[in-house]
Structure formats: C-alpha cells, structure tokens
C-alpha positions as CSV (number, residue, x, y, z in Angstrom):
1,M,15.1,-8.6,-9.0
2,Y,16.3,-6.7,-12.0
3,L,18.3,-4.0,-10.0
4,F,20.2,-6.5,-7.8
5,G,20.1,-9.5,-10.2
6,A,18.9,-11.6,-7.3
7,M,15.7,-13.2,-6.1
8,A,14.8,-14.1,-2.4
9,T,12.9,-17.3,-1.9
10,W,11.7,-18.7,1.4
11,S,11.0,-22.0,3.1
12,K,10.0,-23.1,6.6
13,D,11.5,-25.9,8.7
14,E,9.5,-28.4,10.7
15,T,9.1,-25.9,13.6
16,G,7.6,-23.2,11.4
17,S,10.7,-21.0,11.4
18,L,11.1,-19.0,8.2
19,S,14.3,-19.1,6.3
20,V,15.1,-16.8,3.4
21,S,17.8,-17.5,0.7
22,T,18.9,-15.4,-2.2
23,S,19.7,-16.7,-5.7
24,K,21.3,-15.0,-8.6
25,I,19.3,-14.1,-11.7
26,E,21.3,-14.0,-14.9
27,K,18.6,-12.7,-17.2
28,H,14.9,-12.0,-17.7
29,I,13.2,-13.5,-20.6
30,G,9.8,-12.2,-21.9
31,S,9.2,-10.7,-25.3
32,K,13.0,-10.1,-25.3
33,E,16.0,-11.1,-23.3
34,V,17.4,-8.6,-20.7
35,H,20.5,-9.1,-18.7
36,S,19.7,-8.9,-15.0
37,G,21.6,-6.9,-12.3
38,F,21.3,-3.3,-13.4
39,F,23.4,-2.1,-10.6
40,S,26.3,-4.3,-11.7
41,Q,26.3,-3.1,-15.2
42,P,29.0,-0.7,-16.5
43,G,28.2,2.9,-15.8
44,A,25.6,2.0,-13.2
45,E,28.1,3.0,-10.4
46,H,27.1,6.6,-11.1
47,I,23.6,5.9,-9.9
48,S,23.2,6.0,-6.1
49,G,19.9,4.2,-6.2
50,V,16.3,4.1,-7.4
51,L,13.4,5.7,-5.6
52,F,10.3,3.6,-6.1
53,A,6.8,4.7,-5.1
54,N,3.8,2.6,-5.8
55,S,1.4,4.9,-4.0
56,G,1.7,8.2,-5.8
57,T,-1.9,7.9,-7.0
58,I,-5.1,9.9,-7.2
59,G,-6.4,7.8,-4.3
60,K,-3.5,8.8,-2.0
61,F,-4.1,12.5,-2.9
62,N,-7.8,12.1,-2.1
63,R,-7.0,10.4,1.2
64,M,-4.5,13.1,2.2
65,G,-6.9,15.8,1.2
66,Q,-9.6,14.1,3.4
67,L,-7.1,14.1,6.3
68,G,-6.1,17.7,5.8
69,K,-7.7,21.0,5.0
70,H,-9.7,19.6,2.1
71,H,-11.8,17.4,4.4
72,S,-15.4,17.0,3.4
73,N,-18.4,15.9,5.5
74,E,-20.1,15.0,2.2
75,V,-18.2,11.9,1.7
76,H,-17.0,8.9,3.6
77,V,-13.6,7.6,2.3
78,F,-12.3,4.1,3.0
79,R,-9.0,2.5,2.4
80,Y,-8.4,-1.2,2.2
81,G,-5.4,-3.5,1.2
82,T,-2.5,-5.4,2.6
83,H,0.3,-4.3,4.9
84,Y,3.6,-5.8,6.2
85,N,3.2,-8.5,8.8
86,W,5.9,-8.1,11.6
87,D,5.9,-11.7,12.6
88,P,9.5,-12.8,11.7
89,N,8.0,-16.1,10.4
90,A,5.2,-14.6,8.2
91,T,4.9,-15.3,4.6
92,K,1.8,-13.3,3.9
93,P,0.8,-9.7,4.6
94,F,-2.1,-8.7,6.7
95,P,-5.3,-7.2,5.2
96,F,-6.6,-3.9,6.5
97,L,-9.7,-1.7,6.2
98,Y,-10.4,1.6,7.7
99,E,-12.2,4.8,7.2
100,I,-10.0,7.8,6.6
101,G,-9.9,10.0,9.7
102,D,-10.4,7.1,12.0
103,P,-8.7,8.2,15.3
104,E,-7.7,4.6,15.9
105,V,-5.6,4.5,12.7
106,P,-2.4,6.6,12.5
107,P,-2.6,9.2,9.7
108,E,-1.1,8.2,6.3
109,S,2.2,9.9,5.7
110,W,3.4,11.2,2.4
111,R,6.4,8.7,2.6
112,Q,4.2,5.7,3.1
113,G,4.6,3.4,0.1
114,T,8.1,4.7,-0.9
115,E,11.2,2.6,-1.2
116,F,14.7,3.6,-1.9
117,I,16.7,0.8,-3.5
118,R,20.3,1.5,-2.9
119,N,23.1,0.6,-5.4
120,P,25.6,-1.5,-3.4
121,H,28.3,-0.4,-6.1
122,A,27.5,3.3,-6.0
123,L,30.5,5.7,-6.1
124,N,28.5,8.3,-4.2
125,P,26.1,6.5,-1.9
126,L,23.5,8.7,-0.3
127,P,23.4,8.9,3.5
128,T,20.8,6.6,5.2
129,E,17.3,8.0,5.2
130,W,18.4,11.0,3.2
131,L,15.5,10.8,0.8
132,G,13.1,10.0,3.5
133,A,11.6,6.8,2.0
134,A,9.7,4.5,4.3
135,V,12.0,1.6,3.4
136,E,15.6,1.5,2.0
137,T,16.7,-1.7,0.5
138,T,20.2,-2.8,-0.3
139,F,22.2,-5.9,-1.2
140,A,24.8,-7.0,1.3
141,N,26.6,-10.3,2.0
142,G,24.5,-12.0,-0.7
143,Q,21.2,-11.0,0.9
144,I,18.5,-8.4,0.0
145,V,18.4,-6.3,3.2
146,P,15.5,-3.9,4.0
147,L,15.9,-1.0,6.4
148,I,12.6,0.3,7.7
149,A,12.5,4.0,8.7
150,Q,11.9,4.7,12.4
151,G,8.2,5.4,13.0
152,E,7.0,3.5,10.0
153,D,5.1,0.7,11.7
154,F,2.3,0.5,9.1
155,L,3.8,-0.5,5.6
156,P,1.1,-1.1,3.0
157,Y,2.0,-3.3,0.1
158,M,-1.1,-2.2,-1.8
159,S,-4.3,-0.4,-1.2
160,M,-7.5,0.8,-2.8
161,T,-9.7,3.7,-1.9
162,T,-13.5,3.8,-2.2
163,H,-15.9,6.7,-1.6
164,F,-19.4,6.8,-0.4
165,P,-21.7,9.8,-0.2
166,S,-22.6,10.9,3.4
167,T,-26.2,10.1,2.6
168,A,-25.3,6.3,2.1
169,S,-26.7,4.1,4.9
170,N,-24.3,2.1,7.1
171,E,-25.9,-1.1,5.7
172,A,-25.1,-0.1,2.2
173,I,-21.6,0.9,3.1
174,N,-21.0,-2.3,5.0
175,Q,-22.4,-4.4,2.2
176,A,-20.2,-2.7,-0.5
177,L,-17.1,-2.9,1.7
178,T,-17.7,-6.6,2.4
179,L,-17.8,-7.3,-1.4
180,Q,-14.6,-5.4,-2.0
181,F,-12.7,-6.5,1.1
182,E,-13.7,-10.1,1.6
183,P,-11.4,-11.6,-1.2
184,L,-8.4,-10.0,0.5
185,R,-9.5,-11.2,4.0
186,M,-10.0,-14.7,2.6
187,M,-6.7,-14.7,0.9
188,F,-4.5,-13.1,3.7
189,G,-6.6,-13.1,6.9
C-alpha cells in the first residue's frame, strides 16, 4: 500500500464472482503522518523495485537443512500455515500442514516467500524474473498486478515450523499438531 499509494478491495456479486478494485491512498496516519506512494515521490525513479521476503527465517533454514545434506533422523519437522488459493473467486487462503520430506509435497525452494515489487516509474526497470522472486508485483492501468513465476504453484502467505524428537509417539505428535493447526483450519479451511 505504501509503495504504490494504493489499496485493493474486493466484493462479490450475486453469482459469487469476485471483483477487485483499487483506490488511492494519500497518507498513512499512525504515531506520525506519512505521505503514501513511495514510488511516486521525487528521486524514487532511481529505485527499480523493492525485494520483500517474509520467509528468511531460522525456520526456513531448518526446513531446507532437513531437506538437504543436514537431514536428521533424530527429529520430525512439520510446517503449517496458509497458501494462495488458485480459485479466481477466492477471498481466503488455504491452510496446509505437512512433514518436511513428505514425498507427496514438492520441496520448498529458496525463492518461496519472496516478492519483487516493481517501481512502475523506474528509469531502469529490471527484466522480468531477473531477481528470481516467486512473485513480481507492479501497478499498471490503475490496478495492482501480480506475476507469479513459472513453476511456483505453492505460494505460502505464512508458515510456522515445529519439531518433535524421533522418539515422540504419533499420538503425541498428532495431538500437538492439532492444537497448533486447528485454529488455521477453522479460520481458512
């Protein structure tokens, strides 16, 4: 919202079809007042975009290590959260829960959870997918437009990682995961 100075809102018609509109934001007011639309401010044309990553966490490094050469049979690692819902009329994400290394789940990529927000006024725009972000977002024709990288079918919005010792019983693991995951399932399932 701050970078583009715009906010997307949605509504559904009587048939359930989703409609998204964009409105301009002049300023953000909190403990101080900040003018919105960073990319429209003087001098911002020298910035090609902003790379945002909400998943460069210790949890991600633990999961990637468990998938790779630092795999340990001494621990069970689970990931749960919400991910993009591909239904064109969806207004909520889907919840997910899986054990790291589950052959039914595509392995997590390093770019998962990254977004490159393009400056529509940049003097030197970067080529599409040059940074390798999972999603690139721009502002065109008065709309916020995402471009999802090819092959990125699983787009988490948020996730948590939890570990259990290999000696933990399936019952104990299931009980703990149910307590952690159930609120997400109830809200988004």
